N, CA, C, O and the ligand as a Tripos MOL2 file, in Angstrom:
@<TRIPOS>MOLECULE
protein
  321   319    81     0     0
PROTEIN
NO_CHARGES

@<TRIPOS>ATOM
      1 N          26.0950  128.2220  104.1100 N.3       1 MET1
      2 CA         25.0370  127.2940  104.3370 C.3       1 MET1
      3 C          24.1040  127.7990  105.3700 C.2       1 MET1
      4 O          24.5200  128.3060  106.4120 O.2       1 MET1
      5 N          22.6590  127.6480  105.0500 N.am      2 GLU2
      6 CA         21.7410  128.1610  105.9060 C.3       2 GLU2
      7 C          21.5820  127.1210  107.0770 C.2       2 GLU2
      8 O          21.6520  125.9160  106.8310 O.2       2 GLU2
      9 N          21.3710  127.5830  108.3300 N.am      3 THR3
     10 CA         21.2970  126.6170  109.4100 C.3       3 THR3
     11 C          20.0490  127.0210  110.2860 C.2       3 THR3
     12 O          19.5940  128.1650  110.2990 O.2       3 THR3
     13 N          19.5560  125.9970  110.9950 N.am      4 CYS4
     14 CA         18.5050  126.1390  111.9830 C.3       4 CYS4
     15 C          18.5530  125.0290  112.9860 C.2       4 CYS4
     16 O          19.3630  124.1200  112.8050 O.2       4 CYS4
     17 N          17.7860  125.0200  113.9930 N.am      5 ILE5
     18 CA         17.8670  124.0160  114.9640 C.3       5 ILE5
     19 C          17.6440  122.5870  114.3790 C.2       5 ILE5
     20 O          18.2300  121.6150  114.8560 O.2       5 ILE5
     21 N          16.8380  122.4960  113.4030 N.am      6 PHE6
     22 CA         16.6120  121.1350  112.8920 C.3       6 PHE6
     23 C          17.8540  120.7170  112.1010 C.2       6 PHE6
     24 O          18.2240  119.5450  112.1770 O.2       6 PHE6
     25 N          18.5210  121.5960  111.3470 N.am      7 CYS7
     26 CA         19.8120  121.2900  110.6800 C.3       7 CYS7
     27 C          20.8830  120.9260  111.6880 C.2       7 CYS7
     28 O          21.7060  120.0400  111.4570 O.2       7 CYS7
     29 N          20.8560  121.6120  112.7850 N.am      8 GLU8
     30 CA         21.8530  121.3830  113.8030 C.3       8 GLU8
     31 C          21.6410  119.9240  114.3290 C.2       8 GLU8
     32 O          22.6020  119.1650  114.4610 O.2       8 GLU8
     33 N          20.4070  119.5640  114.6140 N.am      9 ILE9
     34 CA         20.1960  118.1950  115.1220 C.3       9 ILE9
     35 C          20.4440  117.1290  114.0510 C.2       9 ILE9
     36 O          20.9130  116.0310  114.3510 O.2       9 ILE9
     37 N          20.1180  117.4720  112.7820 N.am     10 ILE10
     38 CA         20.4170  116.5360  111.6680 C.3      10 ILE10
     39 C          21.9460  116.2710  111.5100 C.2      10 ILE10
     40 O          22.3740  115.1530  111.2240 O.2      10 ILE10
     41 N          22.7290  117.3320  111.7070 N.am     11 HIS11
     42 CA         24.1880  117.2160  111.5460 C.3      11 HIS11
     43 C          24.8550  116.9910  112.8420 C.2      11 HIS11
     44 O          26.0710  117.1290  112.9730 O.2      11 HIS11
     45 N          24.0010  116.6170  113.8770 N.am     12 LYS12
     46 CA         24.5510  116.1570  115.2450 C.3      12 LYS12
     47 C          25.3880  117.2990  115.8970 C.2      12 LYS12
     48 O          26.3610  117.0420  116.6050 O.2      12 LYS12
     49 N          24.9800  118.5550  115.6370 N.am     13 LYS13
     50 CA         25.5660  119.6820  116.3140 C.3      13 LYS13
     51 C          24.7790  120.1550  117.5410 C.2      13 LYS13
     52 O          25.2470  120.9230  118.3810 O.2      13 LYS13
     53 N          23.5790  119.6470  117.5750 N.am     14 ALA14
     54 CA         22.6590  119.9450  118.6780 C.3      14 ALA14
     55 C          22.1230  118.5830  119.1600 C.2      14 ALA14
     56 O          21.8850  117.6700  118.3690 O.2      14 ALA14
     57 N          21.9460  118.4870  120.4650 N.am     15 GLU15
     58 CA         21.4960  117.2670  121.0020 C.3      15 GLU15
     59 C          20.0280  117.0440  120.8360 C.2      15 GLU15
     60 O          19.1900  117.9410  120.9350 O.2      15 GLU15
     61 N          19.7650  115.7650  120.5710 N.am     16 ALA16
     62 CA         18.2860  115.3260  120.3750 C.3      16 ALA16
     63 C          18.2330  113.8310  120.4090 C.2      16 ALA16
     64 O          19.2260  113.1810  120.0820 O.2      16 ALA16
     65 N          17.1620  113.2760  120.7750 N.am     17 TYR17
     66 CA         16.9810  111.8790  120.8480 C.3      17 TYR17
     67 C          16.3830  111.4560  119.5120 C.2      17 TYR17
     68 O          15.1750  111.5460  119.2940 O.2      17 TYR17
     69 N          17.2560  110.9950  118.6270 N.am     18 ILE18
     70 CA         16.8450  110.6600  117.2280 C.3      18 ILE18
     71 C          16.3380  109.2150  117.3640 C.2      18 ILE18
     72 O          17.0160  108.3390  117.9000 O.2      18 ILE18
     73 N          15.1430  109.0130  116.8650 N.am     19 ILE19
     74 CA         14.5900  107.6430  116.9360 C.3      19 ILE19
     75 C          14.6770  106.8440  115.5880 C.2      19 ILE19
     76 O          14.6040  105.6160  115.5440 O.2      19 ILE19
     77 N          14.8360  107.6330  114.5200 N.am     20 TYR20
     78 CA         14.9520  106.9750  113.2190 C.3      20 TYR20
     79 C          15.4320  108.1010  112.2090 C.2      20 TYR20
     80 O          14.9860  109.2450  112.2900 O.2      20 TYR20
     81 N          16.3090  107.7420  111.3090 N.am     21 GLU21
     82 CA         16.6620  108.6080  110.2280 C.3      21 GLU21
     83 C          17.0530  107.7630  108.9760 C.2      21 GLU21
     84 O          17.5140  106.6250  109.0630 O.2      21 GLU21
     85 N          16.8360  108.3990  107.8460 N.am     22 ASN22
     86 CA         17.4510  107.6990  106.6010 C.3      22 ASN22
     87 C          18.0690  108.9100  105.7550 C.2      22 ASN22
     88 O          18.3810  109.9720  106.2940 O.2      22 ASN22
     89 N          18.2060  108.6880  104.5160 N.am     23 GLU23
     90 CA         18.8600  109.7220  103.6560 C.3      23 GLU23
     91 C          18.0290  110.8860  103.4780 C.2      23 GLU23
     92 O          18.5680  111.9340  103.1210 O.2      23 GLU23
     93 N          16.7250  110.8370  103.6890 N.am     24 LEU24
     94 CA         15.8730  111.9770  103.4170 C.3      24 LEU24
     95 C          15.2120  112.6010  104.6240 C.2      24 LEU24
     96 O          14.9510  113.8040  104.6160 O.2      24 LEU24
     97 N          14.9340  111.8370  105.6560 N.am     25 VAL25
     98 CA         14.2730  112.4380  106.8280 C.3      25 VAL25
     99 C          14.9220  112.0750  108.1090 C.2      25 VAL25
    100 O          15.6930  111.1200  108.2040 O.2      25 VAL25
    101 N          14.5870  112.8750  109.1230 N.am     26 CYS26
    102 CA         15.1570  112.5940  110.5290 C.3      26 CYS26
    103 C          13.9850  112.6720  111.4980 C.2      26 CYS26
    104 O          13.1580  113.5800  111.4120 O.2      26 CYS26
    105 N          13.9180  111.7470  112.3900 N.am     27 CYS27
    106 CA         12.8450  111.7640  113.3490 C.3      27 CYS27
    107 C          13.4100  111.7690  114.7410 C.2      27 CYS27
    108 O          14.2570  110.9360  115.0620 O.2      27 CYS27
    109 N          12.9480  112.7260  115.6190 N.am     28 PHE28
    110 CA         13.5220  112.8070  116.9750 C.3      28 PHE28
    111 C          12.4120  113.2940  117.9240 C.2      28 PHE28
    112 O          11.3750  113.8010  117.4980 O.2      28 PHE28
    113 N          12.6810  113.1130  119.2480 N.am     29 LEU29
    114 CA         11.6400  113.4450  120.2060 C.3      29 LEU29
    115 C          11.6620  114.8890  120.3640 C.2      29 LEU29
    116 O          12.7600  115.4450  120.3690 O.2      29 LEU29
    117 N          10.5240  115.6200  120.5020 N.am     30 ASP30
    118 CA         10.3580  117.0150  120.6260 C.3      30 ASP30
    119 C          11.0310  117.3330  122.0150 C.2      30 ASP30
    120 O          10.9010  116.5540  122.9600 O.2      30 ASP30
    121 N          11.7230  118.4500  122.1060 N.am     31 LYS31
    122 CA         12.4080  118.9610  123.2870 C.3      31 LYS31
    123 C          11.3550  119.3130  124.3210 C.2      31 LYS31
    124 O          11.5390  119.1460  125.5270 O.2      31 LYS31
    125 N          10.2260  119.8140  123.7880 N.am     32 PHE32
    126 CA          9.1650  120.3130  124.7180 C.3      32 PHE32
    127 C           7.8650  119.6380  124.3080 C.2      32 PHE32
    128 O           6.9650  120.2580  123.7400 O.2      32 PHE32
    129 N           7.7980  118.3180  124.6220 N.am     33 PRO33
    130 CA          6.6310  117.5370  124.1980 C.3      33 PRO33
    131 C           5.3230  117.9990  124.8020 C.2      33 PRO33
    132 O           5.2700  118.3680  125.9750 O.2      33 PRO33
    133 N           4.1840  117.9780  123.9420 N.am     34 ILE34
    134 CA          2.9300  118.3570  124.4070 C.3      34 ILE34
    135 C           2.2730  117.1280  124.9480 C.2      34 ILE34
    136 O           1.3330  117.2460  125.7350 O.2      34 ILE34
    137 N           2.7300  115.9070  124.5570 N.am     35 ASN35
    138 CA          2.2950  114.6480  125.0170 C.3      35 ASN35
    139 C           3.3720  113.6340  124.9370 C.2      35 ASN35
    140 O           4.4080  113.8490  124.3080 O.2      35 ASN35
    141 N           3.1180  112.4450  125.6190 N.am     36 LYS36
    142 CA          4.1160  111.3900  125.5140 C.3      36 LYS36
    143 C           4.1860  110.8900  124.0770 C.2      36 LYS36
    144 O           3.1790  110.7170  123.3910 O.2      36 LYS36
    145 N           5.4270  110.6690  123.6620 N.am     37 GLY37
    146 CA          5.6490  110.2380  122.2270 C.3      37 GLY37
    147 C           5.5720  111.3270  121.1760 C.2      37 GLY37
    148 O           5.3310  111.0330  120.0050 O.2      37 GLY37
    149 N           5.7710  112.5740  121.5640 N.am     38 HIS38
    150 CA          5.7340  113.6660  120.6560 C.3      38 HIS38
    151 C           7.0030  113.6420  119.8880 C.2      38 HIS38
    152 O           8.0720  113.9490  120.4150 O.2      38 HIS38
    153 N           6.8870  113.2510  118.5390 N.am     39 VAL39
    154 CA          8.0110  113.0650  117.6370 C.3      39 VAL39
    155 C           7.9420  114.0560  116.4740 C.2      39 VAL39
    156 O           6.8610  114.2660  115.9220 O.2      39 VAL39
    157 N           9.0110  114.6420  116.1040 N.am     40 LEU40
    158 CA          9.1120  115.4860  114.9790 C.3      40 LEU40
    159 C           9.7830  114.6480  113.8200 C.2      40 LEU40
    160 O          10.8040  113.9770  113.9720 O.2      40 LEU40
    161 N           9.0690  114.7750  112.6300 N.am     41 VAL41
    162 CA          9.5570  114.0570  111.4430 C.3      41 VAL41
    163 C           9.8790  115.1620  110.3970 C.2      41 VAL41
    164 O           8.9600  115.7350  109.8130 O.2      41 VAL41
    165 N          11.1870  115.4630  110.1610 N.am     42 VAL42
    166 CA         11.5470  116.5540  109.3300 C.3      42 VAL42
    167 C          12.3740  116.1290  108.1420 C.2      42 VAL42
    168 O          13.0580  115.1100  108.2360 O.2      42 VAL42
    169 N          12.3600  116.8480  107.0150 N.am     43 PRO43
    170 CA         13.1900  116.6090  105.8470 C.3      43 PRO43
    171 C          14.5840  116.9290  106.2070 C.2      43 PRO43
    172 O          14.7930  117.8630  106.9820 O.2      43 PRO43
    173 N          15.5860  116.2200  105.7000 N.am     44 LYS44
    174 CA         16.9890  116.4860  105.9580 C.3      44 LYS44
    175 C          17.5110  117.7110  105.2320 C.2      44 LYS44
    176 O          18.4290  118.3980  105.6800 O.2      44 LYS44
    177 N          16.8940  117.9470  104.1070 N.am     45 LYS45
    178 CA         17.2330  119.1650  103.2740 C.3      45 LYS45
    179 C          16.5430  120.3960  103.8430 C.2      45 LYS45
    180 O          15.3300  120.3540  104.0500 O.2      45 LYS45
    181 N          17.2800  121.5330  104.1170 N.am     46 HIS46
    182 CA         16.6640  122.6410  104.7310 C.3      46 HIS46
    183 C          15.7710  123.3590  103.7540 C.2      46 HIS46
    184 O          16.1560  123.6010  102.6100 O.2      46 HIS46
    185 N          14.6120  123.6910  104.1850 N.am     47 TYR47
    186 CA         13.6810  124.5870  103.4480 C.3      47 TYR47
    187 C          13.1890  125.6920  104.3340 C.2      47 TYR47
    188 O          12.8660  125.4290  105.4920 O.2      47 TYR47
    189 N          13.1130  126.9180  103.8610 N.am     48 GLN48
    190 CA         12.5490  128.0350  104.6860 C.3      48 GLN48
    191 C          11.0070  127.8770  104.7170 C.2      48 GLN48
    192 O          10.3970  128.2160  105.7310 O.2      48 GLN48
    193 N          10.3880  127.3970  103.6910 N.am     49 GLU49
    194 CA          8.9440  127.4470  103.6530 C.3      49 GLU49
    195 C           8.4450  125.9070  103.3110 C.2      49 GLU49
    196 O           9.0970  125.1910  102.5510 O.2      49 GLU49
    197 N           7.3420  125.5120  103.8850 N.am     50 PHE50
    198 CA          6.7350  124.1940  103.6910 C.3      50 PHE50
    199 C           6.4110  124.1410  102.1590 C.2      50 PHE50
    200 O           6.5800  123.0870  101.5460 O.2      50 PHE50
    201 N           5.9900  125.1690  101.5910 N.am     51 SER51
    202 CA          5.5720  125.1660  100.1580 C.3      51 SER51
    203 C           6.6890  124.8890   99.2620 C.2      51 SER51
    204 O           6.4490  124.5990   98.0900 O.2      51 SER51
    205 N           7.9870  124.9530   99.7310 N.am     52 GLU52
    206 CA          9.1890  124.7210   98.8120 C.3      52 GLU52
    207 C           9.7050  123.4040   98.9010 C.2      52 GLU52
    208 O          10.5890  123.0510   98.1200 O.2      52 GLU52
    209 N           9.1860  122.5170   99.8990 N.am     53 VAL53
    210 CA          9.7370  121.1850  100.0750 C.3      53 VAL53
    211 C           9.6020  120.3720   98.8050 C.2      53 VAL53
    212 O           8.5310  120.3920   98.1980 O.2      53 VAL53
    213 N          10.6360  119.6520   98.3640 N.am     54 ASP54
    214 CA         10.6620  118.8030   97.1880 C.3      54 ASP54
    215 C           9.7200  117.6370   97.4250 C.2      54 ASP54
    216 O           9.5590  117.1760   98.5550 O.2      54 ASP54
    217 N           9.1040  117.1670   96.3630 N.am     55 GLY55
    218 CA          8.1750  116.0100   96.4760 C.3      55 GLY55
    219 C           8.7030  114.7270   97.0650 C.2      55 GLY55
    220 O           8.0210  114.0430   97.8280 O.2      55 GLY55
    221 N           9.9250  114.4140   96.7010 N.am     56 LYS56
    222 CA         10.5480  113.1720   97.2590 C.3      56 LYS56
    223 C          10.6920  113.2770   98.7650 C.2      56 LYS56
    224 O          10.3690  112.3100   99.4540 O.2      56 LYS56
    225 N          11.1470  114.3690   99.3130 N.am     57 SER57
    226 CA         11.2240  114.4910  100.7040 C.3      57 SER57
    227 C           9.8720  114.5210  101.3820 C.2      57 SER57
    228 O           9.6720  113.8620  102.4030 O.2      57 SER57
    229 N           8.9300  115.2880  100.8190 N.am     58 LEU58
    230 CA          7.5960  115.4630  101.3340 C.3      58 LEU58
    231 C           6.9120  114.0580  101.3940 C.2      58 LEU58
    232 O           6.2300  113.7270  102.3640 O.2      58 LEU58
    233 N           7.1120  113.2900  100.3770 N.am     59 ASN59
    234 CA          6.5400  111.9500  100.3400 C.3      59 ASN59
    235 C           7.1200  111.0460  101.3850 C.2      59 ASN59
    236 O           6.3780  110.2700  101.9880 O.2      59 ASN59
    237 N           8.4400  111.1010  101.6400 N.am     60 GLU60
    238 CA          9.1110  110.3430  102.5760 C.3      60 GLU60
    239 C           8.6600  110.8250  104.0030 C.2      60 GLU60
    240 O           8.3730  109.9960  104.8670 O.2      60 GLU60
    241 N           8.6050  112.0930  104.2230 N.am     61 VAL61
    242 CA          8.0290  112.5780  105.5420 C.3      61 VAL61
    243 C           6.6980  111.9950  105.8600 C.2      61 VAL61
    244 O           6.5040  111.5930  107.0080 O.2      61 VAL61
    245 N           5.7910  111.9100  104.9900 N.am     62 ILE62
    246 CA          4.4760  111.3710  105.1950 C.3      62 ILE62
    247 C           4.4970  109.9070  105.4400 C.2      62 ILE62
    248 O           3.8180  109.4080  106.3370 O.2      62 ILE62
    249 N           5.3100  109.1660  104.6140 N.am     63 LEU63
    250 CA          5.3860  107.6600  104.7660 C.3      63 LEU63
    251 C           6.0690  107.3030  106.1260 C.2      63 LEU63
    252 O           5.6260  106.3750  106.8030 O.2      63 LEU63
    253 N           7.0360  107.9640  106.4840 N.am     64 ILE64
    254 CA          7.8590  107.7100  107.6910 C.3      64 ILE64
    255 C           6.9310  108.1670  108.9620 C.2      64 ILE64
    256 O           6.9450  107.5560  110.0300 O.2      64 ILE64
    257 N           6.2120  109.1940  108.7340 N.am     65 SER65
    258 CA          5.3100  109.7110  109.8570 C.3      65 SER65
    259 C           4.2470  108.5920  110.1160 C.2      65 SER65
    260 O           3.9180  108.3290  111.2720 O.2      65 SER65
    261 N           3.7370  107.9670  109.1030 N.am     66 GLN66
    262 CA          2.7780  106.8980  109.3200 C.3      66 GLN66
    263 C           3.4530  105.7140  110.0860 C.2      66 GLN66
    264 O           2.8660  105.1450  111.0070 O.2      66 GLN66
    265 N           4.7380  105.3550  109.6610 N.am     67 LYS67
    266 CA          5.4470  104.2890  110.3510 C.3      67 LYS67
    267 C           5.6510  104.5690  111.7580 C.2      67 LYS67
    268 O           5.4280  103.7110  112.6120 O.2      67 LYS67
    269 N           6.0880  105.8000  112.0490 N.am     68 VAL68
    270 CA          6.3550  106.2040  113.4260 C.3      68 VAL68
    271 C           5.0550  106.1900  114.2180 C.2      68 VAL68
    272 O           5.0160  105.6980  115.3450 O.2      68 VAL68
    273 N           3.9880  106.7330  113.6260 N.am     69 ALA69
    274 CA          2.7440  106.7510  114.3900 C.3      69 ALA69
    275 C           2.2380  105.2740  114.7710 C.2      69 ALA69
    276 O           1.7050  105.0260  115.8520 O.2      69 ALA69
    277 N           2.4520  104.3690  113.8150 N.am     70 ILE70
    278 CA          1.9870  102.9530  114.0680 C.3      70 ILE70
    279 C           2.8570  102.3770  115.1630 C.2      70 ILE70
    280 O           2.3730  101.6660  116.0430 O.2      70 ILE70
    281 N           4.1200  102.6800  115.1100 N.am     71 SER71
    282 CA          5.1240  102.2280  116.1830 C.3      71 SER71
    283 C           4.7320  102.7520  117.5700 C.2      71 SER71
    284 O           4.7080  102.0410  118.5740 O.2      71 SER71
    285 N           4.4250  104.0610  117.5410 N.am     72 LEU72
    286 CA          4.0310  104.7270  118.8340 C.3      72 LEU72
    287 C           2.7250  104.1570  119.3770 C.2      72 LEU72
    288 O           2.6060  103.9130  120.5780 O.2      72 LEU72
    289 N           1.7250  103.9410  118.4810 N.am     73 GLU73
    290 CA          0.4730  103.3770  118.8920 C.3      73 GLU73
    291 C           0.7170  102.0310  119.5250 C.2      73 GLU73
    292 O           0.1360  101.7240  120.5660 O.2      73 GLU73
    293 N           1.5780  101.2080  118.9120 N.am     74 ASN74
    294 CA          1.7710   99.9030  119.5290 C.3      74 ASN74
    295 C           2.7070  100.0680  120.8320 C.2      74 ASN74
    296 O           2.4760   99.3730  121.8220 O.2      74 ASN74
    297 N           3.6600  100.9030  120.8220 N.am     75 LEU75
    298 CA          4.4430  100.9520  122.0660 C.3      75 LEU75
    299 C           3.7350  101.6000  123.2370 C.2      75 LEU75
    300 O           3.8960  101.1880  124.3850 O.2      75 LEU75
    301 N           2.9140  102.6680  122.9170 N.am     76 LEU76
    302 CA          2.2000  103.4330  123.9940 C.3      76 LEU76
    303 C           0.8690  102.8660  124.2760 C.2      76 LEU76
    304 O           0.2110  103.2480  125.2430 O.2      76 LEU76
    305 N           0.4290  101.8960  123.3920 N.am     77 ASN77
    306 CA         -0.9620  101.3530  123.5300 C.3      77 ASN77
    307 C          -2.0840  102.4290  123.4380 C.2      77 ASN77
    308 O          -3.0250  102.4010  124.2320 O.2      77 ASN77
    309 N          -1.9890  103.3240  122.5200 N.am     78 THR78
    310 CA         -2.9250  104.3770  122.3200 C.3      78 THR78
    311 C          -4.0270  103.9310  121.3810 C.2      78 THR78
    312 O          -3.8620  102.9040  120.7240 O.2      78 THR78
    313 N          -5.1000  104.6140  121.2810 N.am     79 ASP79
    314 CA         -6.1340  104.2640  120.4120 C.3      79 ASP79
    315 C          -6.2610  105.1910  119.0960 C.2      79 ASP79
    316 O          -7.3130  105.3300  118.4720 O.2      79 ASP79
    317 N          -5.0980  105.7730  118.7840 N.am     80 GLY80
    318 CA         -5.1130  106.6430  117.5280 C.3      80 GLY80
    319 C          -4.1080  107.7390  117.7090 C.2      80 GLY80
    320 O          -3.9380  108.5740  116.8200 O.2      80 GLY80
    321 ZN         17.3920  123.8190  108.6130 Zn       81 ZN81
@<TRIPOS>BOND
     1     1     2 1
     2     2     3 1
     3     3     4 2
     4     3     5 am
     5     5     6 1
     6     6     7 1
     7     7     8 2
     8     7     9 am
     9     9    10 1
    10    10    11 1
    11    11    12 2
    12    11    13 am
    13    13    14 1
    14    14    15 1
    15    15    16 2
    16    15    17 am
    17    17    18 1
    18    18    19 1
    19    19    20 2
    20    19    21 am
    21    21    22 1
    22    22    23 1
    23    23    24 2
    24    23    25 am
    25    25    26 1
    26    26    27 1
    27    27    28 2
    28    27    29 am
    29    29    30 1
    30    30    31 1
    31    31    32 2
    32    31    33 am
    33    33    34 1
    34    34    35 1
    35    35    36 2
    36    35    37 am
    37    37    38 1
    38    38    39 1
    39    39    40 2
    40    39    41 am
    41    41    42 1
    42    42    43 1
    43    43    44 2
    44    43    45 am
    45    45    46 1
    46    46    47 1
    47    47    48 2
    48    47    49 am
    49    49    50 1
    50    50    51 1
    51    51    52 2
    52    51    53 am
    53    53    54 1
    54    54    55 1
    55    55    56 2
    56    55    57 am
    57    57    58 1
    58    58    59 1
    59    59    60 2
    60    59    61 am
    61    61    62 1
    62    62    63 1
    63    63    64 2
    64    63    65 am
    65    65    66 1
    66    66    67 1
    67    67    68 2
    68    67    69 am
    69    69    70 1
    70    70    71 1
    71    71    72 2
    72    71    73 am
    73    73    74 1
    74    74    75 1
    75    75    76 2
    76    75    77 am
    77    77    78 1
    78    78    79 1
    79    79    80 2
    80    79    81 am
    81    81    82 1
    82    82    83 1
    83    83    84 2
    84    83    85 am
    85    85    86 1
    86    86    87 1
    87    87    88 2
    88    87    89 am
    89    89    90 1
    90    90    91 1
    91    91    92 2
    92    91    93 am
    93    93    94 1
    94    94    95 1
    95    95    96 2
    96    95    97 am
    97    97    98 1
    98    98    99 1
    99    99   100 2
   100    99   101 am
   101   101   102 1
   102   102   103 1
   103   103   104 2
   104   103   105 am
   105   105   106 1
   106   106   107 1
   107   107   108 2
   108   107   109 am
   109   109   110 1
   110   110   111 1
   111   111   112 2
   112   111   113 am
   113   113   114 1
   114   114   115 1
   115   115   116 2
   116   115   117 am
   117   117   118 1
   118   118   119 1
   119   119   120 2
   120   119   121 am
   121   121   122 1
   122   122   123 1
   123   123   124 2
   124   123   125 am
   125   125   126 1
   126   126   127 1
   127   127   128 2
   128   127   129 am
   129   129   130 1
   130   130   131 1
   131   131   132 2
   132   131   133 am
   133   133   134 1
   134   134   135 1
   135   135   136 2
   136   135   137 am
   137   137   138 1
   138   138   139 1
   139   139   140 2
   140   139   141 am
   141   141   142 1
   142   142   143 1
   143   143   144 2
   144   143   145 am
   145   145   146 1
   146   146   147 1
   147   147   148 2
   148   147   149 am
   149   149   150 1
   150   150   151 1
   151   151   152 2
   152   151   153 am
   153   153   154 1
   154   154   155 1
   155   155   156 2
   156   155   157 am
   157   157   158 1
   158   158   159 1
   159   159   160 2
   160   159   161 am
   161   161   162 1
   162   162   163 1
   163   163   164 2
   164   163   165 am
   165   165   166 1
   166   166   167 1
   167   167   168 2
   168   167   169 am
   169   169   170 1
   170   170   171 1
   171   171   172 2
   172   171   173 am
   173   173   174 1
   174   174   175 1
   175   175   176 2
   176   175   177 am
   177   177   178 1
   178   178   179 1
   179   179   180 2
   180   179   181 am
   181   181   182 1
   182   182   183 1
   183   183   184 2
   184   183   185 am
   185   185   186 1
   186   186   187 1
   187   187   188 2
   188   187   189 am
   189   189   190 1
   190   190   191 1
   191   191   192 2
   192   191   193 am
   193   193   194 1
   194   194   195 1
   195   195   196 2
   196   195   197 am
   197   197   198 1
   198   198   199 1
   199   199   200 2
   200   199   201 am
   201   201   202 1
   202   202   203 1
   203   203   204 2
   204   203   205 am
   205   205   206 1
   206   206   207 1
   207   207   208 2
   208   207   209 am
   209   209   210 1
   210   210   211 1
   211   211   212 2
   212   211   213 am
   213   213   214 1
   214   214   215 1
   215   215   216 2
   216   215   217 am
   217   217   218 1
   218   218   219 1
   219   219   220 2
   220   219   221 am
   221   221   222 1
   222   222   223 1
   223   223   224 2
   224   223   225 am
   225   225   226 1
   226   226   227 1
   227   227   228 2
   228   227   229 am
   229   229   230 1
   230   230   231 1
   231   231   232 2
   232   231   233 am
   233   233   234 1
   234   234   235 1
   235   235   236 2
   236   235   237 am
   237   237   238 1
   238   238   239 1
   239   239   240 2
   240   239   241 am
   241   241   242 1
   242   242   243 1
   243   243   244 2
   244   243   245 am
   245   245   246 1
   246   246   247 1
   247   247   248 2
   248   247   249 am
   249   249   250 1
   250   250   251 1
   251   251   252 2
   252   251   253 am
   253   253   254 1
   254   254   255 1
   255   255   256 2
   256   255   257 am
   257   257   258 1
   258   258   259 1
   259   259   260 2
   260   259   261 am
   261   261   262 1
   262   262   263 1
   263   263   264 2
   264   263   265 am
   265   265   266 1
   266   266   267 1
   267   267   268 2
   268   267   269 am
   269   269   270 1
   270   270   271 1
   271   271   272 2
   272   271   273 am
   273   273   274 1
   274   274   275 1
   275   275   276 2
   276   275   277 am
   277   277   278 1
   278   278   279 1
   279   279   280 2
   280   279   281 am
   281   281   282 1
   282   282   283 1
   283   283   284 2
   284   283   285 am
   285   285   286 1
   286   286   287 1
   287   287   288 2
   288   287   289 am
   289   289   290 1
   290   290   291 1
   291   291   292 2
   292   291   293 am
   293   293   294 1
   294   294   295 1
   295   295   296 2
   296   295   297 am
   297   297   298 1
   298   298   299 1
   299   299   300 2
   300   299   301 am
   301   301   302 1
   302   302   303 1
   303   303   304 2
   304   303   305 am
   305   305   306 1
   306   306   307 1
   307   307   308 2
   308   307   309 am
   309   309   310 1
   310   310   311 1
   311   311   312 2
   312   311   313 am
   313   313   314 1
   314   314   315 1
   315   315   316 2
   316   315   317 am
   317   317   318 1
   318   318   319 1
   319   319   320 2
@<TRIPOS>SUBSTRUCTURE
     1 MET1         2 RESIDUE 1 A MET
     2 GLU2         6 RESIDUE 1 A GLU
     3 THR3        10 RESIDUE 1 A THR
     4 CYS4        14 RESIDUE 1 A CYS
     5 ILE5        18 RESIDUE 1 A ILE
     6 PHE6        22 RESIDUE 1 A PHE
     7 CYS7        26 RESIDUE 1 A CYS
     8 GLU8        30 RESIDUE 1 A GLU
     9 ILE9        34 RESIDUE 1 A ILE
    10 ILE10       38 RESIDUE 1 A ILE
    11 HIS11       42 RESIDUE 1 A HIS
    12 LYS12       46 RESIDUE 1 A LYS
    13 LYS13       50 RESIDUE 1 A LYS
    14 ALA14       54 RESIDUE 1 A ALA
    15 GLU15       58 RESIDUE 1 A GLU
    16 ALA16       62 RESIDUE 1 A ALA
    17 TYR17       66 RESIDUE 1 A TYR
    18 ILE18       70 RESIDUE 1 A ILE
    19 ILE19       74 RESIDUE 1 A ILE
    20 TYR20       78 RESIDUE 1 A TYR
    21 GLU21       82 RESIDUE 1 A GLU
    22 ASN22       86 RESIDUE 1 A ASN
    23 GLU23       90 RESIDUE 1 A GLU
    24 LEU24       94 RESIDUE 1 A LEU
    25 VAL25       98 RESIDUE 1 A VAL
    26 CYS26      102 RESIDUE 1 A CYS
    27 CYS27      106 RESIDUE 1 A CYS
    28 PHE28      110 RESIDUE 1 A PHE
    29 LEU29      114 RESIDUE 1 A LEU
    30 ASP30      118 RESIDUE 1 A ASP
    31 LYS31      122 RESIDUE 1 A LYS
    32 PHE32      126 RESIDUE 1 A PHE
    33 PRO33      130 RESIDUE 1 A PRO
    34 ILE34      134 RESIDUE 1 A ILE
    35 ASN35      138 RESIDUE 1 A ASN
    36 LYS36      142 RESIDUE 1 A LYS
    37 GLY37      146 RESIDUE 1 A GLY
    38 HIS38      150 RESIDUE 1 A HIS
    39 VAL39      154 RESIDUE 1 A VAL
    40 LEU40      158 RESIDUE 1 A LEU
    41 VAL41      162 RESIDUE 1 A VAL
    42 VAL42      166 RESIDUE 1 A VAL
    43 PRO43      170 RESIDUE 1 A PRO
    44 LYS44      174 RESIDUE 1 A LYS
    45 LYS45      178 RESIDUE 1 A LYS
    46 HIS46      182 RESIDUE 1 A HIS
    47 TYR47      186 RESIDUE 1 A TYR
    48 GLN48      190 RESIDUE 1 A GLN
    49 GLU49      194 RESIDUE 1 A GLU
    50 PHE50      198 RESIDUE 1 A PHE
    51 SER51      202 RESIDUE 1 A SER
    52 GLU52      206 RESIDUE 1 A GLU
    53 VAL53      210 RESIDUE 1 A VAL
    54 ASP54      214 RESIDUE 1 A ASP
    55 GLY55      218 RESIDUE 1 A GLY
    56 LYS56      222 RESIDUE 1 A LYS
    57 SER57      226 RESIDUE 1 A SER
    58 LEU58      230 RESIDUE 1 A LEU
    59 ASN59      234 RESIDUE 1 A ASN
    60 GLU60      238 RESIDUE 1 A GLU
    61 VAL61      242 RESIDUE 1 A VAL
    62 ILE62      246 RESIDUE 1 A ILE
    63 LEU63      250 RESIDUE 1 A LEU
    64 ILE64      254 RESIDUE 1 A ILE
    65 SER65      258 RESIDUE 1 A SER
    66 GLN66      262 RESIDUE 1 A GLN
    67 LYS67      266 RESIDUE 1 A LYS
    68 VAL68      270 RESIDUE 1 A VAL
    69 ALA69      274 RESIDUE 1 A ALA
    70 ILE70      278 RESIDUE 1 A ILE
    71 SER71      282 RESIDUE 1 A SER
    72 LEU72      286 RESIDUE 1 A LEU
    73 GLU73      290 RESIDUE 1 A GLU
    74 ASN74      294 RESIDUE 1 A ASN
    75 LEU75      298 RESIDUE 1 A LEU
    76 LEU76      302 RESIDUE 1 A LEU
    77 ASN77      306 RESIDUE 1 A ASN
    78 THR78      310 RESIDUE 1 A THR
    79 ASP79      314 RESIDUE 1 A ASP
    80 GLY80      318 RESIDUE 1 A GLY
    81 ZN81       321 GROUP 0 **** ****
């Protein structure tokens, strides 16, 4: 099985603050945030290249990213 830091976080073998996950995606705080509320939304299935990600996972990443963004805007009172 191929592994990477994202897979380790998804399989709870590396520490991360997970804010949301479902069967397709995992969302967690970036370990080295460039600003407050820096969240990574990643597919649970490992892909070496972005161009290889299956449509179902990619669709879920975008939809969940929008939900996370809306939540962060409300929580942090940002303007976008
Ligand atoms: Zn991986």
